[in-house]
C-alpha positions in Angstrom: 131.8 149.1 -1.1 130.7 149.8 2.4 132.1 153.0 4.1 131.5 153.8 7.6 130.4 157.2 8.7 132.8 157.2 11.1 136.1 155.9 10.1 138.1 154.1 12.7 141.3 154.7 11.0 141.7 158.2 10.2 144.9 157.8 8.1 143.7 155.2 5.9 140.6 157.3 5.2 142.9 160.3 4.2 144.9 158.0 2.2 141.7 156.7 0.2 140.5 160.3 0.0 143.9 161.1 -1.7 143.6 158.3 -4.2 140.2 159.5 -5.0 141.2 163.0 -5.7 144.1 162.2 -7.6 142.3 160.0 -9.8 140.3 162.7 -10.9 143.5 164.3 -12.5 144.9 161.1 -13.7 146.3 161.7 -17.1 145.7 158.7 -19.7 149.0 157.9 -21.8 146.7 158.0 -24.8 146.7 161.5 -27.1 143.0 161.1 -27.3 142.8 161.7 -23.4 140.6 159.4 -20.7 137.1 159.0 -21.0 136.8 157.2 -17.7 133.0 157.2 -16.7 131.6 158.7 -20.1 128.6 157.1 -21.2 128.0 155.1 -23.2 131.3 153.1 -23.1 132.9 152.6 -26.4 135.2 150.2 -28.4 136.9 151.8 -31.3 138.6 149.4 -33.8 139.8 149.4 -37.3 140.6 147.1 -40.2 141.8 147.4 -43.5 138.3 147.5 -44.8 136.4 149.5 -42.2 136.4 151.3 -39.0 133.9 149.8 -36.2 132.4 151.8 -33.3 130.6 149.8 -30.5 128.6 151.9 -27.9 127.6 149.8 -25.1 123.8 151.6 -24.1 121.5 149.0 -22.8 118.0 149.9 -21.9 117.9 152.7 -24.7 115.2 153.2 -27.5 116.9 153.1 -31.0 114.8 155.9 -31.8 116.3 158.2 -29.1 119.8 157.7 -30.7 121.3 160.0 -33.1 124.4 159.1 -35.2 125.9 162.1 -37.5 129.1 161.8 -39.4 130.6 165.1 -40.4 134.0 166.0 -41.7 135.8 162.8 -40.4 133.9 163.1 -36.8 131.4 160.7 -35.5 129.0 162.0 -33.4 126.7 159.7 -31.0 123.8 161.4 -29.1 120.9 160.8 -27.3 118.8 160.7 -24.1 118.1 158.0 -21.6 115.2 158.4 -19.5 115.3 158.2 -15.7 114.2 154.6 -14.7 113.3 154.3 -11.0 111.9 151.0 -9.4 108.3 150.1 -10.3 105.9 150.7 -7.3 107.2 153.8 -5.8 105.1 156.1 -3.9 105.4 159.2 -2.1 106.6 157.6 1.0 109.6 155.8 -0.8 113.0 157.7 -1.1 116.1 156.3 -3.4 119.3 155.9 -1.6 121.6 155.1 -4.2 121.2 155.5 -8.2 124.0 154.1 -10.1 122.6 154.0 -13.7 123.2 156.8 -16.0 119.9 159.2 -17.0 119.7 162.1 -19.2 121.5 163.3 -22.3 124.5 162.1 -23.5 127.0 162.8 -26.3 130.3 160.9 -27.5 132.6 162.0 -30.4 135.1 159.9 -32.3 137.7 161.4 -34.6 138.0 159.0 -37.6 140.8 158.4 -40.0 140.9 160.4 -43.4 140.4 157.3 -45.7 136.8 156.4 -44.7 133.8 156.5 -47.0 131.1 159.0 -45.6 128.7 157.4 -48.1 128.8 154.0 -46.6 127.9 154.0 -43.0 125.9 151.4 -41.3 124.4 151.7 -37.7 122.4 149.1 -36.2 121.4 148.5 -32.4 120.7 145.1 -30.9 120.8 143.7 -27.2 121.9 147.2 -25.9 125.1 147.4 -28.3 125.0 150.4 -30.9 127.6 149.2 -33.9 128.6 151.7 -36.3 130.5 150.3 -39.4 132.1 152.8 -41.5 133.8 151.4 -44.9 137.2 152.6 -45.9 137.7 153.9 -49.4 139.9 151.8 -51.7 143.5 153.0 -51.6 144.4 155.2 -54.6 147.1 153.3 -56.7 149.9 155.1 -57.8 150.1 156.0 -61.7 152.6 157.0 -64.2 151.5 160.3 -66.0 153.2 160.6 -69.6 154.9 163.8 -70.3 154.0 165.3 -73.5 
């Protein structure tokens, strides 16, 4: 969106500024909080068999991604190198750079019934998929008193 350096309607600009500032403190209705603008974007879902985590991170080298699972907490971390347009020279200046570059870390709390020994991670077409199987539910059993 184009914004003029010299706004014609001062009150419209003040209203936009107030909305932008308010969005910084916007509380999410989720107990886990808001992750607006975090990199990489995550989708987390579950079924009776597994918990699935999808991280949308195009352009990463799979070797630069670290997936760790410890005490029911899944950590995804890595680094994305800065990629500037090819053919740059000393006289070229960058006016806008919206692509994330640098180190990142995302953490997801998992349910108690996951099986930490059956985790699969794959990276394809810019999407990291982590699948964690659930343990079979324990059946209630009757104990004879002797």
